[in-house]
N, C-alpha and C positions, 0 to 999 in steps of 0.2 A: 377762467383763463382760456382763451380760444386756441385752436390748433393752428400752427403756422406751417406753411409749406417749407420744404427743405432749403430752398434758396433764401428764406427769411430767418434762418436760425444760425446763430453764432455760438459755438461752444468754446468758452474762454477760461483758461486757468489763471487765477490771480495768485501771484507768487511774490516772494520777497523776504527780507530778513525779519525775524520776530520783532514785533513792536513798531513796524514802519507805518502802520495805519491801514492795513488791508481791510479789516473788518469795518472800520469807520467809512472807508471808501465804498463798500457794498451798501451801507446804510444811505450814503449820499446818492448813490445810483438809484436806489429804491425811492428816495425822497424826490429826486429830480424827475422820476418817471410817474410820480403821483401815486405810487403804491403805498407810501407812508405819508401820514399827515405831519408826523414829528419824528426826527431822527433819534435812534437809540444811541447809547453811549457805553463803551466797554467798562468804564468805571462804575456805571450804574447797573451793570449786568443785565441790560435789557435789549441787546442787539439781536437781530434776526438770525445771524449766522453762528454766533457763539451761544448755543442754547443748552449744551450739555452741562450737567452739574459741575463736572471737573473743570470745564472751560471757564465757567462763571467764577469759581473759587480761585483759579490760578491767574485769570486775567489774560489768557492767550488761547489760540485755537489749538485743538488736539487732533480733530478729524476734519476732513474736507466736507464742507457743506455746499449744497447746490442751491443757488438762488436765481430763479428765472426773473429777468427784468424785461418788461415790455416797454419799448421805446422806439418812436418813429416807425411804427408798423413793422418792427423787427423784434425777435425774441433773443435776448442775450442770456444764455445759461452760464452764469458766473460760478465757477468752481473755486470757492475760497479755501485755499490750502494753508496748512500750518507753516509757520516760519521756523519753528524750533526743530533742530536737526534730528532729534530722536524720532520724529514723525515723518521722515522723508518718504516712507512707503506710501503715505497719503498723496504726496506730490506725484509719485510714479503712477498711481492709479488714476489721478485726475488728468495727467498728460496723455494717458492712453486714449481718452475719449475727447480731449480738447483739440481744436484745430488752430488755436491761437493762444497767446499768453499776454497778460499785463504784468510787468514787473514793477512793483511799487517800491519807490526809493524815498527814504526820509532825507529831505534836503539838508537838514541840520547835521546829519551823520555822514552823508555821502555814500560811497560804495562800501558796504559792509560785507562780511563773510557770506551772509545769506543772499545778498545781491549777486555775488560771484557764483554761488552754488546754483541759484535759480537760472542765471544766464547759461552756465555750463550745461545744466540738464536740458534746457530748451534748445541750446546749440547742438547738442548730441543728437537730438531728435529732429533737428531742422524745423522747428516750430516758429512761425512768424510771431513777432512780439512788438509790444509798444511799452515805453517806460513812462510811468506817471511819477513826476517829481513832486512829492507831497510836502506839506508844511512849509511852503514858500514864505509864509508870513512870520516865521520865527526869527529870533535874533541871530546875527552873524551868518545869515544865509547869503552867499554870493553865487548868483546864477552861473557866471562865467567859470568860476572855480569848480563848481560841481559838474558842469558840462565837460570841462577839460578832464576831470577825474573819470567820468563815464567813458570818454573816448580812450583814455590811457589804460584803464583797468579792464574795460569790457571790449570795446572795438571802435574803430574809427567810423564804422557805418552808423553809429548813433548820431541822429540828426534832429535838431529842434524843429518842431512844427508850430511852436508858439514862443513868443518873447514876453517876459514878464513886464507888467506896467507897475512901476514902484518896486521897492525892495523892503525886506524885513517887515516891520509893523505897517509900513506904507504900501505893502503889496496889495493891490486892489483889483487886479485883472491881468489880461494878456492880449497880445496882438496875434490873431490867427495869421500865420505866415502865408497860407495859400490864398485866402480871400483878402488879406491885408485890412481886416476889420478889427477894431478894438472892442473888447468885451470887458465891461467894468462892473464890479459887484456893487449893488445898490442897497445892500443890507439884507436882502432876501434872495436875490438871484443876479446872474450876470446879464447885463443888457448892453446894447451898442452904445459906446460913449467916446469921448474925446481921447485921442492918443497923443502923448508927449512926442515931440519931434524926434528926439533921440531914439525912442523905442521904434518909431515908424521907420527911421533910416536903417536901423539894425535889422528890422523885419524884411525890408526890401533887399538888403545885401544877402541875407540868408535865403530869401525866396529865389534869387537869381541862381545861387549854387544848387538849390533844390531842383530848379528847372533843368539844370544840366543833367542831374540824375534821372529825371523823367525822360530826357532826350535819349539817354544811353540805353533805354529799354527797347528801342525800335529804330531801325535804319532810316525809315521815312521821317520819323520825329527828329532824328539827329540832323538830317538835311534841313528840315524846317528851322531848327534851332540855329544852325550856322548861317542860314540866310536872313536871320533876324526877325522871322515871323513869330507872332505870339501863338501860344497853344490855346485851344478851346478848353472850357471847364471839364468836358468829358475826357479830352486827351490827357489833361493833368491827372484827373481822378484815375483813369485806367492805367496810366504810366506809373503813378505812385503805388497803386494796388499791386501791380506786377512786381515792382521793386521790393515792396514790403513782403509779399507772398514768397518771393524767391530768397528772402533773407538778405537782400543787398542794402536795405534801409531799415533802421529801427527808429520810428518816430519818438520824440520826447515831448511830453505835454507837461505844462507847469500848472500847479494848483494847490489848493488846501481843502481836503475833503471835509474837514469839520465845518467849513463855511460853504461848501459845495462849489467853490471856485474851480473851474477847469474840468469839472466832472462831466458836464454835457459835451464838452469838446472831446473828452476821452471816449464817451459812448459813440459819438459821431465817427471818430477815427476807427473804432471797432467795427461799426456798420459799413463804412465806406472802404476800408482798406484791409480788414481781416477776412480770411476765407470764410465763406458761408459753408454750411454742411454739404451743399451741392458742389462747392468748389474743392472739397477735400481731395487730397491725393489718393490714388488707388491704394487699397489695403490688401494684405495677404490673408487668405483662409486656407484651411487644409480640407480636402475632400477626397475620400478614398485613398488616403496616404499620399496624395499629390497636392502641391501648392497651386492655388488658383488666385488670380488677381481680380478683385471686385471693386466696384464703385458704389457709393451710396445712391440708392435708387428706390423710389417708392413703388415702382411697378414690379420689382422682383419679389420672390417669395420672402416671407418674414425671417429675419435673423437679427439677433441682439447679443450684446456682450455685457456680462455683469462685472462692473469695475469696483463696486464697494458694497459692503454689508454693514447694516446698523443693527445692533441688538437693543431693542427698546423694551424696558421692563414691563410696559403695559401692552404694547402692540405685538411684541415678539420680534421675529426676524424680518427686517426690511431689506429687500434686494434692489439696489440702484443699477440701472442698465441703460445703455445707449442702443437705440434701434439703428442698425447699420443697413438694413434693406427691408422693403415692404412696410407693413404696419401691423399693429396688434390692437385688438379690442378687448374690453372687459369681458370676462368669461370665455375667452378663446382658449383652446387647448394648445399648449406649447410642449415642445420636446427638448429636454435637457440632454444635449449630446454627450457631455462629460460623464453624466451619471446613468445614461441610457434609461431615462425615466420620463414618462409623460405626466404633466400636471395641468391643472386649470389655472389660468391667470385670473385670480379673483378680483379684488379691488385694484384699480389702476389709477395712479395719481402722480402729480408733480410734487417734488419736495420744495418747500419754501422754508428753509431752516428746519425746524421741527414740525411745522404745519404741513398737513397733507391737502393738496388742492386736487380734488377728484377730476378725472377726465374719462371720457368714454373710449378714446382712441389715442394711440401714440404713433406718429408718422416717422418715416426714415429721417435720420439726422438728429432726432430729438432725444432728450434724456428724461427718463421717468422712473417710477418705482412700483413695486408690488410687495404686499406683505404676506407672510405666512406660507411662502413656498417651501415645501418640506425638504427638497433635495438641493436647492440652489446654494452655491457658494461663490465667493469672489473668484473670477477667472473662468466661470462657466459660460458656455454658449447656448442660447435658446434659438431653436429653429422650428420649422414644421417638419414632421417626420419624413416627408417625401424628399426633403432636401437637407440631409444631415451633414452640413459643413461645420467646421470647427475653427474658432479664432485662437491664435497662440496665447498662452497664459502671460500674465504680467511678470516681467523679470525683476523681482524684488531684491534689495540688498540682503545678504545673509546676516543672521544675528551675530553680534560680536561681543556681547556681554551676557554671561550666564550666572545665575544665582540659584541657590537651593531654596525651595519654598516649602514651608511646613505650616500646618494649621495651628493656631494658638490653642484651640480646644480639640480634644480627641473626637468630640461629637461632629466636628466639621470635616473629618477625614473623607467621608463619602461625598459630601457636597463640593469639596475642593476640585475634584476631577471634572464634574459637570460644569462648574463655573469657568474653569480654565478652558475647557473645550469650546464653550460659547464665545469666550473672548478671542480665541484664535480664529473663529469665524469672522469676527469683526476686524481684526488686525492681522493680515497674513505675514507681517514682518515679525510677529511675536510667535515663538514656538514653545512647546512643552515636550520635555523628554524625560524618560525614566532611565537612570543609570543603573544597569543590572548589577554591576559590581558593588557600587557604594550604596545601592538601594535607595538613592536619593531621587526626589522629584525636582527637576531643574526647569527654570523658565529662562528663555533667552530673548534678547531684543537688541535694539540699536544703542541703548544707553540707560543710565540709571533713572532719568526722568520718565522714560517710557515704562520701565518696570514699576516705578512708583505709582504712575497713573493706573496701571493694571491692578495693583494691590488695593488702591482706593476704590476702583470700580467693583472689585470682588466684595468689598465691605458694603458699599452703597447699593449695589444691584442685587447681590446674592447673599448678603448678610454672612459672609465668610471672612474672618480675620486671619491673616497669615503673618509669619515672620520670615524675613529673607536673611540668608547667610552665605558665606563663601562655600562653594562646593568642596567636597572632599576630593582628594586626588587618588586616582586608582594606581597606587604604586605596585611594583612587582618585586619579587625576591629571586635571586639566583646564586650560583656559586662561582668562585674564581679558581678554586683549587680542586684537588681530588682527595677522596678518603675511602678507605676500605674498612668496613665495620661489620661486627656481628650483631644480629638482633635475635635475642632468645626469649621466647615466651613460655614459661613453665609454671603451671599452677596445679597444686594437689590439695584438694579440700574434701576428701572422702568421696566415694563413688568415682565416676569417670573424671580423669584429669585432663589438662590441656598441655600440649607440647608442640612447639614449632621453633625451628632454629634455622636461621639463614645468614649467609655471608654475602654482602652486597657492596660493590664498588660504585661510588658516585663520582661523576666528573662532568665538566661543562659540555654542552652540545649546541649545535646550530638549530636543532629541532626543538620544538616546545617541550616535548618529553619523549625520550627514547628508552625502551626497555629491551634488554638482551638476556636471553637464557643461555648460560654456559655450563649447565649441570651435566656432568658425566658420571656414569656409574650409579645413578639412582639415589644420591645422597638426599635429594628432595624428590619424592615421587611426582610423576608428571601431573597427577590430578590436582596437586596443590599449587603448581606454578601459576595458573591464572589468579589464584587467591592472593599470591604475593604481589602480582602486578596490580590487582584491584586495590590492595592495601596501600601501595605506593601512590596510585592515581588519586585516591581519596585524600592523601596527605598533601597533594599539590595545592589544594584549595587554601591551605593556611600554613604559611611559612613560619620558621622558628624565630625570626627577628621581630616582626611586628604584625604577624598574622595575615600578610598579603599573599596572593597567589604566587606559586613558585614556577618559574619558566626556565627553559634552556638547560635542562639537565639530562644526563644519561645514567641509567641505573643498570648495572650488570650483576645478575644473580649467578654466582659461580660455585657456591658450596653451601652445605647445611647438614642437618640431621633430622631424623624423625623418630617417632615412637609408634610401634605397631598398633597399640590400643588408644593412646591419648592424643595422637595427632589428628587434626581436622582442618578444614578450610579456614575456619574462624581463627584457629591457633596460628596458622601461617600468616594470615592477614595481620594479626596483632604483632607477630614477629617482624613483618615488613615495616610496620608503623614505627616500632622501636628503632629499627635500623635506620629509617629515614631521619628521625629526629637526631639521632646520634651522628649520622654521616654528614648531614647538611651542616651541623654545627662545626664539624671538624674540617669541612671543605671550603673554608673562608667564605661565609655567606655575605652577600651585599644587597643593598636596596637599589632598585632601578626606578627612575622617574620618567613619565611621558615627556617627550620633546616634540614641539609643534613646528610645523613649517609656516612661516609668516610672510605675507606679501603686504607691504605698506606703500600706499600712494600718497606722496606729499609734494608741496611746492619746493623748489630748489632751496629756498631760504632756510628751510628747517632741517636740511640734511645733517648738519653737524650735531644738532641737538638730538636727533633721532638715533644717530650712530652711538653717541655717548650714552644715551639712555639704554640702548640695547645691550651695551657692554655691562652696565650696572645690573641688568637682569640676567646675567650669565649667558647672554645670547651671543650669536655669531652672525656677522654680516657676510652673506655669501656672494653678493654682487649687487649692482645697480643697473637699471635700464632706463635711459632718458626717455621721457614721454613728451607729447605735445604740450603746449601751454606752460612751458617752463616747469614741468613736473618731473619727479623721479619715482620709479618703482623700485623700492628697496626689497631685496630678497634676503630673508634671514631665517634662523632657527633659534628657538629659545625654549627653556623648560616651561611646562604648563603652569607650574606653581608660581612663576613670576609674571604670568600674563592675564590673571583673572580680571584685574582692574585696568587693563591696557586701553580699553575703549574710552574710559574716563580720562586717563593720563594723556592719551594721544590728542584728544580734543583740547585739553589744557595746553599742551606743548605747541599745537599748531593753530590755536584759536579756531578749532573745529574745521580747519581746511584739510586735514589728513583723514584717510580712511584705511582700513586694513581688513584682510581675510586671514583665517588661520585654520589649519587642519592637522590632525595627528600625523606624525612622521615615524617615530620609532621610540624605543626605550634606551636610555643611557644610565650609566652608574651615577647614583646620587653621591655628591661629596660627603666624606665621612662626618664632618662637623654638622651638616644638615641631617644626615641619616640618624645621628644620635638623638636629635630633637624629635624626629618622627617616631623612633623606637620608644623614646620616653613617653611621648603623648599616647601612643597606642597602648603602652603598659598602663598608663593612667586610666585610659578608657576601659581597659579590660577589668581593672580593679572595681570600676563603678558599674 
């Protein structure tokens, strides 16, 4: 594969709802560019971009794959992203290095949730896009109906650049609105052919309104338009490119990727109207703690950004990066700014799915990869040491589903940590945490599908089998009343005895633990008072109800007695322990549960369902903040115990249109009926 100059490179993210045909579209592009003699098929598990074992077994993409397509003396780096929502982090990574997007839409299904999400993410980042209306040859597909839905649910700026010739099973090609040429499928490819009068008339009407959009991009063009003059081909191309790049127009192409109808048209649209790497907007970097604005430029010093990491069981770690300035050659020394480490760029290659196509040099604007870099991680910046600028990290969504992970075999306890660490390198939206209180190892992600894939990868790649379960809740214990008790420890068993005697008052406190010494007259000698406090502090770790840590209590030592010979620090520590157990039991002990602050972003239509569901979870709605795009931000608080599976339930309630974030807020008293169950379960656990 030859090296392309920056102006001949298009980095394009391929997005859309799961199952809309993105992977088949990539196959069709490769076939049309003569990189493949025969197209692969998702069902046959032989496509270029779905190469991972998990992807083949499940029949859908899990990670972004980079597929370089050489067409019309231009290189299209197609970033085929997963449509399944649990893997949205892959889309975020791809869009960080893409300057345009293709949104694939299944014409039989119309605008689906994944279509809306892809549109929103691209709109937020102001990325130029084109819509490919796939499977136009299927039953019940009505072009006008789907086009109206695209305009209604996405935006009015969605404009057809092609009109279908025939419909459903008779769909056989399209009229290019700009050239007014008909392209008809002859069984192997689309060639110029006859156009039915109705389709041509429709194309002419649409072309006229498109020319109006071209005219609006420039005052001189507007004058020309109103004086009735025709635009030249260059004027049309430049005007449309400007409108598409500014996000004022989103072209719609019709086709069927399985038959390669419309695929060449789509690639031409990407080349003619999508920004090249040289056209990219200025980007931000940080140098010596100051923001600087850069443009992709081959003549500047080398700088690159790592947007994805692949863990290959045979090759090891592969770092995928985009060169943002300068160039890099095989065996060059690079400086990792994030890790403050210098490494040698060993083998340098393009990824073609799982295949590695070696290259001697990567130029500004291009996407490539390197294996076995010791320090590199997703989000790192590579530069030359003399120019240590840094690119901002990718802002990934936070994990919203946590599960406890345990090895099935005790022999795997050591291997589990290594396996999980490597998988967090590959997927930054996946996290591993150790809960110090419950002593559990937790894994967190975007949903149950993502965590299921992680556990399968652990088995297939690292030979570690694990079981997932709900995390334990870190309850607390406290008291609602006060108690004044005696704790007396007296032991006589021949030789030196043990004697310690204390009177302690226990009461609620705003502090986690407060200890007050009110001993007068030496009833407890001063040297033993620290031992009393130490005895009480040790008891805080395990409460009397269910063995959870005790918080918000005050203990006042106000009386006691001692023995000249038998008293010791240990004896007074034991006396304090006895007083604690007795006093807490008498001071109305209660269980506290963690309460979470929850922010839920949903479309207006689901507001009633979300509020009703939150009430069932013992939650409270604190308020609502209307957002753009007919959405609501619901602010609530709810007990952690009721929120473990909320990520799954919210997807179900909102057809995956809702998302949420949650963080710890405070501890509240657990209702007595639920507290009884927790106490009972803890007793059961203690017995075993």
